[in-house]
N, C-alpha and C positions, 0 to 999 in steps of 0.2 A: 534168516537174514533177508531173503528175498521178500517175504511178506512184510517185514519191518520197513524195508525200503519203499514198498508200494504204499504202506500206511503213512510214512513220512511225506511222500509225494502228494498223497491225498489231502493230508492236513495242510500242506503248503498251498495247494490249489484252493482250498476253502478259505484260507486266510487272505490270499490274493483277491479272491472274488469279493470277500467282505470289505477289504480296503477299497477296491474299485467302486463298489456299490456306495460306500460311505462318501467317497470323493465325488461321485456323480450327484448324490443327494445334496451335498454341500454346495456344489456348483449350481445346481438348480435353484436351491433356496436363495443363494446369494444374488441370483439374477431375478428373483421373484419380487421386483420392486417397480415402482412407477416414479419417473423423474420428470418434473415439470418446472417451468420458469414462470413466476408470477410478476406482475408489473404494478408499480404504484406511481401515479403521476398527480401533480397538483400545480395550480398557478397561484401566484401571490404577488403583492405589491411591496416594493422596497420601502422600509421605514427609516432609512438613514442615508444621507447624501454626503459625499466628500468631494469638495471642489477646490482646485488649486489654480494659482496663477503666479506669474513671476514678473516683478518690477525690474526694469532694465535702465541703465544710464551709461553714457560714454562721455569721458572728459579727459583733458590733458593733465589735470591734477586730481589726485585721489580725493582730496577734500571737496573739490567741486562736484565730483561724482557722488559722494556721500550726501551732499546737500540736495542734489537732484532726487536721490532715492528717498530722503526724508520728506521732501515736498510731495512726492508721489504717494508715499505711505500715508501721509496726513489726509490726502484727498481720498484714498481708498477707505480709510477708517471712517471718514465723514460720510462717504457714499453708503457704506454698509450700515452705519448707524441710522441714516435717513430711511433705509429700507427695512428698518426694524429688526436688524440682526444683533443679538447680544454680543457684547465685547468679548466674552470668554469663548465664543464660538470660532474666533479667528486666532490663528497662531502664525506669527511672523518668524521666519528662520533668520540665521545670521547672513550678513552680506558677503557674497563671494566677489573677490577682486582679481581680475586677470589682465595682464598686459597684452595688447594687440599690436601686431607688427605687419608692415607691408613689405612684400618682396622687392629687392633692388636688383636691377639688371645693368650690365655694362653696355658699352656702345655696340658690342657684337651680339647682344641679346642673351648673353650667358648670365646665369644667376651669380650675383656678387655679394649676397648677404641679405640683411633685412633692416628695416628702419622702424623705430618706435612710432606707432600710430596714435594710440590712446589707451586709457584704462577703461575696461568694461566692468561694470558692477551689476550684480544680479541678486535680487532678494525674493525668495519664494514665500508665499503665504498660503495657508490652507484653511478652508472653512469646513467644519464638521457639524452637522445639525440634523435633528429629526424633523425639522420643518422643511420637508423635501420641496414642496411647492414654492416656498419663498426663495430658497437658494437656487432653484432652477431659474426662476425669474431674474434673480440677480446675475447669474452667469450669462443669461441671454442678453441682458441690457448693459453689459460691461463696456460696450463701445462708447457709452456716454462719458466714460473716464478718458478715453482717447481724445475726445473732443476738448477735454480740459488740459491737454498736454501731457497726460500720463502715458509713459511708454510701458506697455504691459503685454505679456504673452499669457493668454488664458487657455486652459485645457478643458476637455470635456469632463463632466462630472462622473464620479463613480457611485454606484448604487449598491447598498447592502441591506440585509435583513437581520435584525437583532435576535429573532426567535428561530434561527435556522435549526437548532437542535430539536425543537418541537416538530418542525416540518419533517425532519429526517425520521424521527421516531414514528410519526404518523404514516409515513410512506412505507416503512418496514412492515407495519401492521397491515396496511392495505395490500402490499405485494404478497405477504404471507397468506392473507385471506384469498387473494386471487389465485395463488398457486394451489391452495387446498381445493378450491372450486374446480379448477382444471383437472386435478388428480381424481376427484370424485366422479366427474363426468367420464373420464377415461375408464375408471373402475366399473362404473355402471354398465358402460358399453361392453366391457369384458366379462360381465357377469360376476363380479367380485366386489370386495370392499377394501378401502385403504385402512392401514393400521397406524402404528406409531411412526414418527419421523426417524429415518435412518441417518440422514445428514442434511445440513442446510448451509448454504453459502450466499452471502450478500454480494451483489454486484457493486460497481463503483457509483458514487453519488454524482449525478449530472445536474448542473444548473445552467440553463440557457435562457436566452431572451424568449418571452412568451410568443412573439410573432416573428421569429427569425428562422433562418434555415441553417443554423449552426450545426456542425457535425459533432457527434459525441467523441470524447477522447478516451483512450484506453486507461488513462490515469485519472479520469474524471474531469468534467468541465466546471468552471466557476465564472459565470458571466457577471461582470460588474458594469457593463455599458448600458444595460437596459433597466428601466425602472420596473417594468412588468416582467416577471420572470416565471419560468416553468422548471419545477424540480422533478427528477425522475430517478427511480431506483428499481432494481430487479432482485428477486430472491429465487435461487435455484434450490429446490427442496426435493429430497428423495424419500418416498413413503414406502413402508413395507406393505405388502398385500396380505390380507387375512385369508 
């Protein structure tokens, strides 16, 4: 009985040693990787511009306000046509009408209500075109319409790129190649070689102005204010070591 007991203890000790050795080997192998981050960057020029402005009018009667808006709209259409912009590049939205009121105070200076002031009418229009240079010029020279009596609020243009998917795919390829080059240098210095990819994770897509100090966003940046843009993406890749 006593010999059997010792035999069982010996077998148990061997099994424990084997399990520990296997666990250590697994742990070692699981850590036998190289993790690197590759970067892909490129600059490009926007090929689509979107520019908006709003026509405004104030009148005591809605009909008179509409008449002002229509006159301003006709002047805008003529201006854009003279600048060589196609008719289908401009979209006019519906006219918004709001009542405006002035506050009324009593002799003691306390608020006593409000008095109708006028109707305010607003009509927004948007220009979308691939002729970026032309629309840029139009947006800069819009003050000439003000000289013609047009009440207009103009906004800064937005710039886009219609082949953004191609840019993104190219950056993924560049970032992956950069990551591999970094991993190979690390492996050479360590006297080994890299093997297959264990895992790969793409970072967020960042688009900023080409010559700006914009900060990157955790959720990704998408600059529309700059015509010249810079796109950036990272790839975090883990390689097995041979």
